[in-house]
C-alpha positions in Angstrom: 120.4 92.9 310.8 120.4 89.7 312.8 120.6 87.6 309.6 123.8 89.5 308.6 125.3 88.9 312.1 124.5 85.2 311.9 126.1 84.8 308.5 129.2 86.6 309.5 129.5 84.5 312.7 129.1 81.2 310.6 131.8 82.3 308.2 134.1 83.1 311.1 133.5 79.7 312.7 134.3 77.9 309.4 137.5 79.8 309.0 138.5 79.1 312.6 137.8 75.3 312.1 140.0 75.2 309.0 142.9 76.8 310.9 142.7 74.4 313.8 144.8 71.2 314.0 143.3 67.7 313.6 141.1 66.4 316.4 143.0 65.6 319.6 142.6 63.1 322.4 142.5 64.0 326.1 146.3 63.8 326.3 146.8 66.1 323.4 147.6 63.5 320.8 146.5 63.8 317.2 143.8 61.3 316.3 143.9 61.1 312.5 146.7 60.4 310.1 146.1 60.8 306.4 148.0 58.7 303.8 150.4 60.5 301.6 149.8 60.5 297.9 151.4 57.7 295.8 151.2 56.7 292.1 149.4 53.5 291.2 151.5 50.6 290.0 151.8 51.1 286.3 151.7 47.3 285.4 148.2 46.9 286.8 144.6 47.2 285.7 141.4 48.0 287.6 139.7 44.8 288.9 136.4 46.3 288.0 135.7 49.1 285.6 135.7 52.5 287.2 137.2 51.4 290.5 140.8 52.4 290.4 141.9 51.7 293.9 141.5 47.9 293.6 143.9 46.6 290.9 145.3 43.4 289.5 148.8 42.7 288.1 150.6 39.9 286.3 153.8 40.7 288.2 154.8 38.5 291.2 154.6 39.3 294.8 158.4 39.6 295.0 158.5 42.1 292.1 155.8 44.3 293.8 157.6 44.1 297.2 160.8 45.3 295.6 159.0 48.1 293.8 157.3 49.5 296.9 160.4 48.9 299.1 162.4 51.2 296.7 159.9 53.9 297.0 159.3 54.1 300.8 158.8 57.6 302.1 159.8 58.8 305.6 157.5 57.0 308.1 156.7 54.2 305.7 157.3 50.5 306.4 156.4 47.2 304.9 154.4 44.7 307.0 154.2 41.1 305.9 151.2 38.9 306.6 149.7 35.5 305.9 146.0 34.9 306.2 143.6 32.2 305.1 144.6 31.3 301.5 146.5 34.5 300.8 149.9 36.0 301.7 151.3 39.4 301.0 152.3 42.7 302.6 151.0 46.2 303.3 152.8 49.5 303.0 152.0 51.3 306.2 152.7 55.0 307.0 153.2 55.5 310.7 153.9 58.6 312.8 154.7 59.1 316.5 152.4 61.7 318.0 152.9 62.2 321.8 152.6 58.8 323.4 150.8 57.2 320.4 151.9 55.8 317.1 149.4 56.7 314.5 149.3 54.5 311.4 147.5 54.2 308.1 147.7 51.6 305.4 148.7 53.0 302.1 148.3 49.8 299.9 147.9 46.1 300.5 149.3 43.6 298.0 148.2 39.9 298.0 148.9 36.7 296.2 147.0 33.4 296.7 149.1 30.9 298.7 146.9 27.8 298.1 145.3 26.5 295.0 141.6 26.4 294.7 139.7 23.3 293.4 141.1 22.1 290.0 139.8 24.0 287.0 136.9 22.3 285.3 138.9 22.1 282.0 141.4 19.7 283.6 138.5 17.4 284.6 137.1 17.5 281.0 140.5 16.8 279.5 141.1 14.0 281.9 137.9 12.4 280.7 139.2 12.6 277.1 142.4 10.7 278.2 140.3 8.0 279.9 138.3 7.6 276.7 141.6 6.9 274.9 141.4 9.9 272.6 144.5 11.6 273.9 147.6 10.6 275.9 148.5 11.1 279.6 151.6 12.9 278.4 149.6 15.5 276.6 147.5 16.1 279.7 150.5 16.4 282.0 152.0 19.0 279.6 148.8 21.1 279.8 148.7 20.8 283.6 152.2 22.1 283.9 151.7 24.9 281.4 148.5 26.2 283.1 149.2 25.3 286.7 148.8 28.9 287.9 145.2 29.5 287.0 143.7 27.9 290.1 145.5 30.5 292.3 144.9 33.5 289.9 142.8 36.6 290.3 140.5 37.7 287.5 138.8 41.0 286.5 135.1 41.3 287.1 132.9 41.0 284.1 129.3 42.3 283.7 126.8 39.5 283.2 129.3 36.7 284.0 128.0 33.7 285.9 129.4 32.3 289.2 131.6 34.8 290.9 131.2 37.2 287.9 134.7 37.1 286.6 136.2 37.0 283.1 137.3 33.4 283.9 133.6 32.5 284.5 132.6 33.8 281.1 135.4 31.9 279.4 134.3 28.7 281.2 130.7 29.2 280.3 131.5 29.6 276.6 133.6 26.4 276.6 131.0 24.4 278.4 128.3 25.4 275.9 130.6 24.5 273.0 131.6 21.1 274.5 128.1 20.2 275.7 125.7 21.8 273.2 122.8 19.6 274.3 123.2 20.2 278.0 120.1 22.3 278.3 118.0 19.8 276.4 119.3 16.9 278.6 118.5 18.9 281.7 115.0 19.7 280.4 114.5 16.0 279.6 115.3 15.0 283.2 112.9 17.6 284.6 110.1 16.7 282.2 110.2 13.0 282.8 110.4 12.8 286.5 108.3 9.9 287.8 105.2 11.1 289.5 104.2 9.9 293.0 101.2 8.1 291.4 103.3 6.2 289.0 105.7 5.3 291.8 102.8 3.8 293.8 101.4 2.0 290.7 104.8 0.6 289.8 105.3 -0.6 293.4 101.9 -2.3 293.4 102.7 -4.0 290.0 106.0 -5.3 291.4 104.2 -6.7 294.4 101.6 -8.5 292.3 104.4 -9.8 290.0 106.1 -11.3 293.0 102.9 -13.0 294.2 102.3 -14.5 290.7 105.9 -15.7 290.5 105.6 -17.3 293.9 102.5 -19.1 292.7 104.2 -20.2 289.5 101.6 -18.4 287.5 103.6 -17.4 284.4 100.6 -16.8 282.3 99.2 -14.4 284.9 102.5 -12.5 285.0 102.5 -12.1 281.2 98.9 -10.9 281.3 99.6 -8.4 284.0 102.6 -7.1 282.1 100.5 -6.7 279.0 97.9 -4.7 280.9 100.6 -2.2 282.1 102.3 -1.2 278.9 103.3 2.2 280.2 106.0 0.5 282.3 107.5 -1.4 279.3 110.3 0.7 277.9 111.5 4.3 278.5 109.1 7.2 278.9 108.4 9.4 275.8 111.4 11.5 274.9 113.9 9.6 277.0 115.2 7.7 273.9 116.2 11.1 272.4 117.8 12.1 275.8 119.8 8.8 275.9 120.9 9.4 272.3 122.1 13.0 273.1 123.9 11.7 276.3 125.7 9.1 274.2 126.7 11.7 271.6 127.9 14.0 274.4 130.1 11.2 275.9 131.5 10.3 272.4 132.4 13.9 271.4 136.1 14.8 271.2 136.2 18.2 273.0 139.9 18.3 273.6 140.6 21.4 271.5 137.7 23.3 273.1 139.1 22.7 276.6 142.7 23.5 275.6 141.5 26.8 274.2 139.6 27.4 277.5 142.8 26.9 279.4 144.8 29.2 277.1 142.2 32.0 277.3 141.9 31.7 281.1 145.7 31.9 281.4 145.7 35.1 279.3 143.0 36.6 281.6 144.8 35.5 284.8 146.6 37.9 287.2 149.1 36.9 289.9 148.6 39.7 292.4 145.9 42.0 293.8 146.5 45.6 295.0 144.1 47.5 297.2 145.0 51.2 297.7 143.6 53.5 300.3 141.5 55.8 298.1 143.0 58.9 299.7 146.5 57.6 298.8 146.0 57.5 295.1 147.7 60.5 293.3 145.5 62.0 290.6 
C-alpha cells in the first residue's frame, strides 16, 4: 500500500512542477529565457560533419546582417562587436521581467578582420619568381585573385594535419607534389648528424693542424690529413642528399602551387555562424 502511495505522490509532484513557472529570484523575477526557434541560414554548411549549430557561409558579413535584420522577431536586436582578429554581430533576444532584462544569444556571426600569415603557396611562388622562371606580374595577379584565403574559414576534415581543416589537406597534397624527396632529405639530416665523439676528434685534428702549420711542417700536415680520411669529403649518403636538394631547388613547381591556391579558394568561407542549439528549428 505504501508503494502505491509513494508512486502517486511522485506523479503528483512531477505534474505540479510542470505547471509551475520558470525559477524565480527573491524579487519574483524570472531567471531563465529560452531562445525562440529560427531556421538556419540556407547558404551555409556545417563546419564539422554532424554539428549543425556551427556553420560556414561564403556570403559576406553585410549580407548576413541584412538577412537577420529583416527577420528580427519581437524582443530581438542586433549587437555589433569587434574582438581580437574578428568582427561581427549577435542576434540577441531580450525580455524585461520585473526589474531585470533577461537576454539570450540566438546566433553569432563573425568574419576575420585581420589577415593571418601569408599562405605558404605565395612563398613558394615567390621563390619561383626569384629563380627567374615566372614574372612578378604573374605573381601579383595571383596575389590579387586569392587575397581572401588568409582570412577565410574552412571546414574541418578528418585526418587533416595542422588545425585539421580542408585547407590543411590541400596544402599537404601540394607540398608532397612539389617536394617529393622531402622525407628523404629530412631522414638524411637525421641519419648523418655528427656525433659528439666525431666533434671532439675533429676539434683535436684542427688543433694539431694549427700547431703543424705554425711550425711550418707541411709534410706533417699532409700525413695527419691522410691518417684521418673520414673527415675528407661528405659523410656517406650526403652526396645523394645534396643531389636531391639541388633537384628540389631546380624544380618548376609553379602549376602545383597555382592549383593549391585555386583549390583553397574553392574551399574557403567568408563567415562563421554559431547558433544556440536550442534556437535551431528542426
